[in-house]
N, C-alpha and C positions, 0 to 999 in steps of 0.2 A: 673359625668365627668367634668361638667363645673367647679366645684370647685377644682378638682385635677389638671386639666390643666390650671386653672386660665384664662379661656377664656375671661371673661370681662375685666380682668385686662390688657390683651394684645390687647384690642380694637376690639374684634371679637365676634361672636355669634356661637351657636351650629350649625344653619343652614349654615353659611358661612363656618365653618369648614368642614361640611359634603359635600358641594359642592366642596370645595377645595380638599378633599381627593379623591373624585370621578373623579375630573379632572386629578389629578396626576395618578391615576390608568389607565385612558384612555390614557394618554400620554405615559405610560411606559409599557402597556400590551403587546405590540409587543414582548418584551424580551422573553416571555413564548413560542412564536412560533419560534423565531429567534434562541434562545438558543437551544431549542430541535432539530431543523433541523440541526444545526451545529454539535452538539454532535452525532447525529445519523449517520453522515458521518464516524465516527470511526468504526462502524460495530459491536462493542462489547457492545453497549448499545442502547436501543431503544428510539424512539421519545417519547413515552408515559412515560418512566421511567424519562427522563430528564425534561419533561414537569412538572411532579409532583415535582421532586427535585428542580426545579426553583421556583415553586410556594411556596413550604414549606419554602425554604431558604429566599424568599422574605417576607413571613409572619413574620418569626423569626426576620430578620434584621429590618424591618419597625416597628414592635412592640417595638423592643429594643431602637431604636433611639428615637421613640415618648415617651416612658416611662423615659428613662434615661436623655435625653437633652431637652424634652419638645419643640422640633423643628418640624415644618411641613414638614418633608422630608421622603423620602422612599428609600428603598434599595432593590437590586436584583443583579443577576449575572451581572457584568460589561461588557459592550461592549468593545472590545479591549482585555481585560483579557481572555475572553472566546475564542477569536480567537487565542490568544497566546497560550492558553492551547491545543487546538485542532491541529492548523496547525504548531506550532513551536515545543511544548514540545512533542506532540504525533507523528505527522507525520515527522518532521524534525529530532528531537533528537532520536526518536524511542522508547520513553517510552510508556508503556501501559496506559490505561485509569486509572486504579487503581494506578499506580506509580505516575502519574501526580497529583492525588488527595492527595498524601502525601505532595507534594511540596505546594499545596494550603493550606493543614493543617499547615505546617511549617510557611507559610506566615502569617496565622492567629495568631499562637501562638507568632511569633516574633513581629508582629504588636501590640498585646496585651501588651507584655513585654515592647516594646519601648514606648508605650503610658503611661503605668503605671509608668515607671521609668523617663519619660521625655527626653529619648534619642532620640525620634522621631524628635525633632526639630533640634538636631545636625546633624543628617543624612540629613534631608531635606535642611539644610543650606549648606551642603557639595556639593550639586549639583549646579554648576553655573547656573546663571539665563538664559543664552542663551540656555542651554540644557533643563532646567526645563520648560521653556516656549514653547519650540519646541516639547516636548514629545506628548502632546495631538494631534498636527498636524500630527505628524508621524503616530500615531495610527489611526487617522482619514483616512489617505491615505491607510493604511494597511487594514482597515475594508472595505473601498470603493472598494479596489482591489479584496477582497474576495467576496464582493457582485457582482461585474462585472463577476468574474469567475463563481460563483454559477448560475448566470442568463445566462451564456454562451454568454454574449456580448463580453467577452475577451476570446480567445481561443488560445491553443498552436500553435506556428509557428516554422517550421524546420529552417527558415532562420533568423527570428528576435526574437525568444523566444516566443513572444506573438503577437497577431494581433487581429482586430475586426472581429467578426462573419460575415458571408456572409448574405446579405439581398436579393441577386439576385435570383428571382424566375423564370427567363426567360431561363437560360442556364444549369439548372439542378444541380447547386451547392447548392441550398437551396430549401426547400419546405415550404408550408404554415404552416405545423405542427412544423417546427423549427423556423420559423420566427415570428409566432404569440406570443409566450412566450417572445421573445425579445421586441417586441412592447408593451406588457403588462408591462414589467419592466420599460421601458422609460416612459410610461404613468404614472405609479405609482410614479416615482421620481418627475415628474412635477406636478402631482396632489397634492402630499405631500407638495411640495413647495408653490404652489398657496394657498392651504388651510392654511398653516402656516402663510403666509403673510396676509391673510384675518382674522387671529386670531381665526381659528376654533380649539376648544379644542381636543386634541387627534388626530391631524392631521396625525401622523405616523400610528396609529392604524386604523383610517378610510381609510388611503391610502392602507394598506395591505388588508383590507376586500374588498374595491372597487376593487382593482386589481385581487383579487381572483375571485370575481363575474364575471368580465369581461373575465377572463381566462376560466371559466367553460361555460359561455354563448357562447363564440366564438368556444371553443373546441367542445362542444356538437352539435353546429349548423353547423360548417364548417370543422371539422377535422375528417376524416373517422376512425372508430375504436377507437375514443378518450374514449368513455365510458368503454371500456375493460380495460383501464389502471387505472380506479378509484378503490382503495381498501382501506377500512377502517374497523376497529373493533369497532362496536358500543356499546360494553360492557363498561359501564361507569367505572366499577372497575377494568378493565383489566390493566389500566395504574398504579393504585395503587399497583397491584400485581407485575407489572414489576418493579416499583420503589423499592419494597421490596427485590426483587431477584437480580436485575441487578445494582442497584446504592447505596442504603442505606448501609452504613458500609463497602463498598468495600475497603475503604482506610485502614482498619485494617485487613480484611480477605485476601486480595490479594495484596494490594499496597506496603507493606513493603518488598516484594520479588523482588529485583533489579538484580537478578542473571543473567538474560538474557542480560541486559545492560553491566554488569560487564565482563561477558565472551567475549563480542563482542568488548568492548573498553578498558578494564582494570580498576583496582581499582583507580589509579590516575586520569584518565579521569572522572570516576564516581564522585569522591569527588569534583573536580573543577566544573563539570557540575551541581551538586547538589547546591553548594554554590552560584554559579553565577545565576542559574535559579531561586532559592528561592529569591535571592537579586533582581532580575528584577521583579518578582511577587510583592515584597514588595514595591519597589519604584514606580512602576506604580500605584499600589493600594493606596499608600500614597498621590502621587501627584493629582491622580484623586479625592480622597475624599476631600483633602484640597481645591482644586479648585472649586468643587461642592459646598461645605459648604460656602465658601466665595461668590461665585457667586449667589447662591439661597438667602442667607440672605441679600446680598446688594440689590438685586432686590426688596425684600420686606421691605427695610429700617429697617432691624432688627439687624444690626450690633451695637456693643456698642459704647460708646462715644470714645473709643480708637481705633475704627475701627476693632475690633476683633468679632469673631463669638461667640455668647453667648453659654456657656456650651460646648465649642468646644472639650475639653478633653474627656467629656461623650459621645459626639457624635462620636469621634474617636474610643473610646472604643466599643461603640455599633457596629461600623463597623468591628473592629477586631474580636469580639466575633461572629458575624454573618458570617464572612468568615470561622472561625473554624467550625461552625455548617454546613455551605454550603458544606465543604469538607466531613463531615460526611454523609450529605445528598446525595453526589454524584455529585455536580456541582462545577463550577469554582468560582474564587473570588467574594464574595459579597461586593458591594460597593454602596455608596450614589449615586443616579441617578440625573443627571443634569435636567432631565425632572421634578423633584420636583419643579422646578421654575414655572412650569405651575400652580401648586396648590398655590404657594406663590402669583402669579399674580392674582389668583382667589380670594385671601383674606385670606388664611390659615396663621395662626400665631402661633398655638400651636401643641402639639403632638396629639391632638384629631384628627386632619386631617390625621395624620399617622395611627391611629387606623382604620379609615374608609378605607383608601387604603388598609391596611392589610386585612380587612374584605372581600373586593372585590377580592383580590388574593386568599383568602380561598374559595370563591364562584367558582372562575375561575378553580379550580382544577377539578371540576366535568364536564368541557367542554372540556377535552382533545381529545375525538373522533372527535369533530367539529373542533377543532384547527389543527388536523392532516390533515384535508382536504386542508389547506392553501398550495399552491404550491410554489416551491422555487423561481419561478420568481417575486412573490409577496413579500416574505420576503427579496429577494435581494434588491429590491427597498428601503426597510427600512434601510438595512445595508449601501447602498450608501448614503442615505440622512443623517444618522447619521454621516458619514464620512465627509459630507459637513459641518455639524454643528461644527465639532471638529476643523476646520480650523481657526476659528476666532481668536485663540490666537496669531497667527503669526503677527498680526497687531502691537503688542507692541514691536516687535523686530526691531532693527536698521539695516536694511539689507544693507545700504551703508557702514557700518563699518565691514571690514573683521574679526576683532577680535570677533565680535559677529555672523556675517553671516556664517563663515565656520563651527564652531561647531554646529550651529543651523541647517544648511542645511544638514550636515552629519547625524544628529539625524533623521531629517524628511525623507530624501531620502532613507536612508539605511533600514528603517523599511519595506516598501512595496518592494524595490528592492531585498532585501535578504530574504524576507517573514519571518522576525524575529524581534520582538520589542526589544529583548535585545541587538541584534546587533546594532540597531540604538542608543540606549543608550550608549553602550560601545564605538562606534566610535565617538560619540559626546564628550564624556568625554576625550577620547584619543586625539582627535583633539584639544580640548580646552587647554589641558596641553601642547601639542606641540606649539601651537600658543603663549601661554603665555611665554614659555621658549625662543622661537625665538625673542620675543619682549623684553626680559630681565625682565620679570615680574614674575619670579619664586616665589617670596615672596608672590604673591597674591593666589597662589595655596594652599588650604587647606590640611592638613595631611589626612583627611578622604577622600578627593577627589582623592588623590594619591592611597590610599588603594583600593578604589572601582574600579579605572581605572586599577590597576595592576591585580586585580582578573578577570576583564573582559578580559585583554589582554591574561592572562594565558589560558582562555577559548579557544581562537583562536589557540594557539600553542599546546595545550594538548588534545582538544576535537573536534575541527573542521577539 
């Protein structure tokens, strides 16, 4: 292994690579629980099935990126993309779980073709910097909003749309049974932040486990009838069985039947929806992967003399192939995780650390029953904290310049406010074009930018 990954040549050791791989796993293990809980809301696929699907696709993606690019990175179902899958594509657009998997499969195939042909860079360059830099922040707010709702910290309001949940235990509007989970979520967010600041490895993972422990201790000791609501299947292989029957291969056996959507909205609406939604998946996946590759490699001083990611095309290819495999397994887009930076900071420099991370994901498959005990108030804390981390990109934007600020703000704000990532990208691009035209700078708008914006505009008029 040392010779294959050229560990010494990269200034590392097998021990260092092992610890780096373990650190990366601890930093991103939360995705197993968060992703499973999110997909379980669909009602057509179980927690256990998605837990295994997430783990299998993480193993495949992490092994691929380690072998192909020899980079110390790891992959799994991406945060933001999974929320887009569940809350936008399934709940908002009305597609079934299997239908949505087809869009992920198309994303993976297109991403593979774009990477192999080199067209990926042209599409990436077609997105203006203001919109490109704002996308992660918009997704971060979207994820945080989902987390706040899952925790029931933010609840529906007839007068304002949403409002904060009641903490009032004195006039009958709240009970300790409803307030306790809210406090656990708030504790989890703060605990994760404090641990991260102190440099604790896997702070998000430990934050989830700690919040879950506090939830059960407080619940069992102080909430009447709490134990009656605890239900879990301790059969280790039940999740594997559910994976085989509910998730694996559904993209082929059920996903290609879009008759329900077509009968409700028409063929024209279906075509526009299919193109724009697949495009949104591709763009978010592309920007997420590129940003993570640059960020993680820069942190470890691994960039080339020209400032590029070593073996970037191979890393992108691994990402694309992993997304395709993820769709077949039954989960959302697989992408390189920014938490890989934790392993790089620990000293990981080669794909050997990726193999270690993949090994721990493989082992984690057999702990699905334990993971199923993690309450939503604990995973919600992780969602909110991940949203916080994704806000850092806005610092590079010039907010005093309306030419930059308007499209950037529209991109960021419209994602959580419309509960749709693609709407944020669409309105960001459209506002960018309108501002440029108003300033007499039409020549600065690229042809590909026009094409993408027009496709998104057609979505509003034909499918929304």
